[in-house]
C-alpha positions in Angstrom: 3.8 1.9 -10.9 1.8 2.4 -7.6 3.5 4.4 -4.9 4.7 2.6 -1.9 3.1 3.6 1.4 5.4 5.7 3.6 5.1 4.7 7.2 6.2 6.3 10.5 7.8 4.1 13.1 4.7 4.2 15.4 2.7 2.6 12.6 4.3 -0.7 13.5 3.3 -0.5 17.2 -0.4 -1.6 16.9 -1.8 -4.0 19.6 -1.8 -7.7 19.0 -2.7 -10.6 21.4 -3.0 -14.4 21.6 -6.6 -15.6 22.0 -8.1 -19.0 22.6 -9.7 -20.7 19.5 -13.3 -22.1 19.8 -15.4 -24.4 17.6 -19.1 -24.9 17.8 -20.3 -28.0 19.7 -22.5 -29.4 16.9 -23.0 -33.1 16.4 -25.0 -35.4 14.2 -27.5 -37.9 15.4 -29.6 -40.2 13.2 -28.5 -38.4 10.1 -29.6 -35.0 11.5 -27.3 -32.1 12.5 -28.1 -31.0 16.0 -27.2 -27.4 16.9 -26.0 -26.4 20.4 -25.7 -22.9 21.8 -22.2 -23.5 23.1 -18.6 -23.6 22.0 -15.7 -25.8 22.8 -12.2 -24.4 23.1 -9.6 -26.1 20.9 -6.7 -27.2 23.3 -3.1 -26.5 22.5 -3.6 -23.6 20.0 -4.2 -19.9 20.0 -4.9 -17.3 17.4 -2.4 -14.4 17.0 -4.7 -11.5 16.1 -4.8 -7.7 15.7 -6.8 -6.2 18.6 -8.4 -3.4 16.6 -10.4 -5.5 14.2 -9.7 -9.1 15.2 -7.8 -9.9 12.0 -6.0 -13.2 12.5 -2.4 -13.4 11.4 -1.6 -17.0 12.3 -2.7 -19.9 14.4 0.1 -20.9 16.8 0.8 -23.5 19.5 0.4 -22.5 23.2 4.2 -22.7 23.5 4.6 -19.9 21.0 6.4 -16.9 22.4 4.9 -13.7 21.0 7.4 -10.8 20.4 5.6 -7.6 19.4 7.0 -5.1 17.0 7.4 -2.8 20.0 9.4 -5.4 21.9 11.5 -6.0 18.8 12.2 -2.3 18.6 13.3 -2.2 22.3 15.6 -5.2 21.6 16.9 -3.3 18.6 17.9 -0.4 20.8 19.9 -2.8 23.0 21.4 -4.3 19.9 22.4 -0.9 18.5 24.1 -0.1 21.8 26.0 -3.4 21.9 27.0 -3.4 18.2 27.8 0.3 17.6 29.0 1.1 21.0 27.8 2.5 24.3 28.9 6.1 23.3 26.8 6.0 20.0 23.5 5.1 21.6 22.1 8.6 20.8 23.1 8.3 17.1 20.3 5.8 16.3 18.2 7.6 13.7 14.9 6.1 12.3 15.3 5.6 8.5 12.7 3.4 7.1 9.7 1.1 7.9 8.5 -1.4 5.4 5.3 -3.2 6.0 2.5 -4.8 3.8 -1.0 -3.5 4.0 -1.9 -6.6 6.1 0.7 -5.5 8.7 1.7 -9.1 9.0 5.4 -8.4 9.1 7.8 -5.5 9.0 11.4 -4.4 8.8 12.5 -1.3 10.7 15.8 0.4 9.7 17.9 2.7 11.8 20.8 4.7 10.5 23.9 5.3 12.6 24.6 9.0 12.4 28.3 8.5 13.2 29.2 5.3 11.3 29.8 5.9 7.6 32.2 5.0 4.8 33.2 7.9 2.5 34.5 7.1 -1.0 36.1 8.9 -3.9 39.0 11.3 -4.1 37.2 14.0 -2.2 35.3 11.5 0.0 32.1 13.0 -1.4 30.3 9.6 -1.8 28.9 8.5 1.5 27.5 5.1 2.5 26.0 4.9 6.0 25.6 1.9 8.2 22.2 0.9 9.4 20.6 -1.7 11.7 17.6 -3.6 10.3 15.1 -5.2 12.7 12.8 -7.8 11.2 9.8 -9.2 12.8 6.5 -10.9 11.8 3.1 -12.0 13.1 2.4 -14.5 10.2 5.6 -16.5 10.8 7.0 -15.2 7.4 10.3 -14.4 9.2 11.9 -15.0 12.6 13.0 -12.0 14.7 16.4 -11.0 13.4 18.9 -8.1 13.3 21.2 -7.3 10.5 23.8 -4.7 9.5 23.2 -2.9 6.2 24.8 -0.2 4.1 22.9 2.6 2.4 24.3 4.9 -0.3 22.9 8.2 0.9 22.9 10.1 -2.4 20.1 7.8 -3.7 19.0 5.8 -0.7 20.1 2.5 -2.3 20.5 -0.2 0.4 21.6 -3.7 0.9 22.1 -6.1 3.8 25.8 -6.9 4.3 25.9 -10.6 4.6 23.7 -13.3 5.9 23.0 -13.3 9.6 25.4 -10.4 10.2 24.3 -10.1 13.8 24.1 -13.3 15.9 22.0 -13.1 19.1 20.5 -15.1 21.8 17.4 -14.1 23.7 15.1 -15.5 26.4 11.8 -14.5 28.0 11.7 -13.6 31.6 9.0 -15.9 33.0 8.1 -13.4 35.7 7.5 -10.5 33.4 7.1 -9.4 29.8 10.8 -8.3 29.5 13.1 -10.1 27.1 16.9 -10.4 27.7 19.2 -10.6 24.8 22.9 -10.7 23.9 24.2 -9.6 20.5 27.4 -10.3 18.6 28.7 -9.1 15.2 29.4 -12.0 12.9 32.3 -10.2 11.2 33.9 -8.7 14.3 33.9 -5.0 15.2 32.1 -2.3 13.3 35.5 -1.0 12.2 36.3 -4.3 10.6 33.0 -4.4 8.7 33.6 -0.9 7.4 37.1 -1.8 6.2 35.8 -5.0 4.6 33.1 -2.9 2.8 35.6 -0.3 1.7 37.9 -3.0 0.2 35.0 -4.6 -1.6 34.0 -1.3 -3.1 37.6 -0.8 -4.3 37.6 -4.2 -6.0 34.2 -3.6 -7.6 35.5 -0.3 -9.0 38.6 -2.0 -10.4 36.6 -4.9 -12.0 35.4 -4.2 -15.6 32.0 -5.4 -16.6 30.7 -4.7 -20.1 27.2 -3.4 -20.5 26.0 -6.6 -22.2 26.9 -8.5 -19.0 24.8 -6.4 -16.8 21.3 -7.7 -17.5 22.2 -11.5 -17.3 24.0 -10.9 -13.9 21.1 -8.8 -12.6 18.6 -11.6 -13.5 20.8 -14.2 -11.8 21.5 -12.2 -8.6 17.9 -11.1 -8.1 16.6 -14.5 -9.3 14.1 -13.2 -11.8 11.9 -16.0 -13.2 10.6 -16.4 -16.7 7.2 -14.9 -17.5 4.4 -17.5 -17.5 1.8 -15.6 -19.6 1.2 -12.6 -21.8 0.5 -10.3 -18.9 3.8 -11.3 -17.2 5.7 -10.8 -20.5 4.4 -7.2 -20.6 5.5 -6.7 -17.0 8.9 -8.3 -17.6 9.4 -6.0 -20.7 8.6 -2.9 -18.6 10.9 -4.1 -15.8 13.7 -4.6 -18.3 13.2 -1.2 -19.8 13.4 0.3 -16.3 16.6 -1.6 -15.6 18.1 -0.5 -19.0 17.6 3.1 -17.8 19.3 2.4 -14.5 22.2 0.6 -16.3 22.7 3.6 -18.6 22.6 6.1 -15.7 25.0 4.2 -13.5 27.5 3.4 -16.3 27.5 7.1 -17.2 28.3 7.8 -13.5 30.8 5.0 -12.7 31.8 3.5 -16.1 31.4 -0.1 -17.1 32.5 -1.5 -13.8 31.2 -3.9 -11.1 30.6 -0.9 -8.9 28.1 0.5 -11.4 26.5 -3.0 -11.4 26.3 -2.9 -7.6 24.5 0.4 -7.8 22.0 -0.9 -10.3 21.3 -3.9 -8.1 20.9 -1.9 -4.9 18.7 0.7 -6.7 16.3 -2.0 -8.0 16.4 -4.0 -4.8 15.4 -1.0 -2.7 12.7 0.1 -5.2 11.6 -3.0 -7.2 9.3 -2.3 -10.2 7.1 -4.4 -12.5 7.6 -7.6 -10.5 6.4 -11.0 -11.5 6.2 -12.5 -8.0 5.9 -11.6 -4.3 9.6 -12.4 -3.7 10.7 -10.2 -6.6 8.7 -7.4 -5.0 10.2 -7.8 -1.5 13.1 -5.3 -0.9 14.3 -7.2 2.2 14.8 -10.4 0.2 16.4 -8.5 -2.7 18.7 -6.4 -0.6 20.0 -9.6 1.2 20.7 -11.2 -2.2 22.7 -8.2 -3.3 24.7 -8.2 -0.1 25.5 -11.9 -0.5 26.5 -11.3 -4.1 28.9 -8.5 -3.2 30.7 -10.6 -0.6 31.2 -13.4 -3.1 31.6 -11.6 -6.4 35.0 -10.0 -5.6 37.7 -11.2 -3.2 
């Protein structure tokens, strides 16, 4: 399995711009193509491109409002301050940047040093809250902000519910600054932590036999059936990888839904032998796991 690229936060802050789009002013007369040494600008559209090499991410309308990854990060700092509290602003710690080689979209994760949920009799199992900032240049995803939980012992993560942070933003017409207001969907951070703790307790109490693990994993992560011999080989290797995870987490947590959660988050954060782009996208998988957790036990 190829290693994933490890990025620093600054890797997301490359220059992009919106440029006019031109077409050549050729025309046909009498069945003959006439060439002109001039170009015509296409009205109403621009190319969103990377400045360093001119790579075009998307063609957008003139009304499109570009938000760079750097601007998204600055908004994320405001979001962190509003959501986690004014007194916790200094506890925002860079955790992870995920970005394809094309640099067309990214997710930036920031742990809260102070916000955590400790489990177990000796409170030795720690889950930390994090803020995820998502942004794209190819229109794969809209700018969004989410609360997630990460199990620190193995760095397994998930996004805790769909659209966990609601926000409104507007561009200042007189400058490049963006104003935004953020609100937690589930109330205060303390309420989210308590909800998470109760969900973990219910998962620990719910028995799930080993034979039930794989069907539930396939359903939650939405694995599709192999289409050819190559995909059958990949699916077999993926399932062997999952079998090892299942054995490991059952040994640690017993045949419980909490062990199932850990298998799901482990695979979602580090997918292997995937059959499609969606199956290889940790952001998508971690969101599916979070939705599953909220619905699976109540």
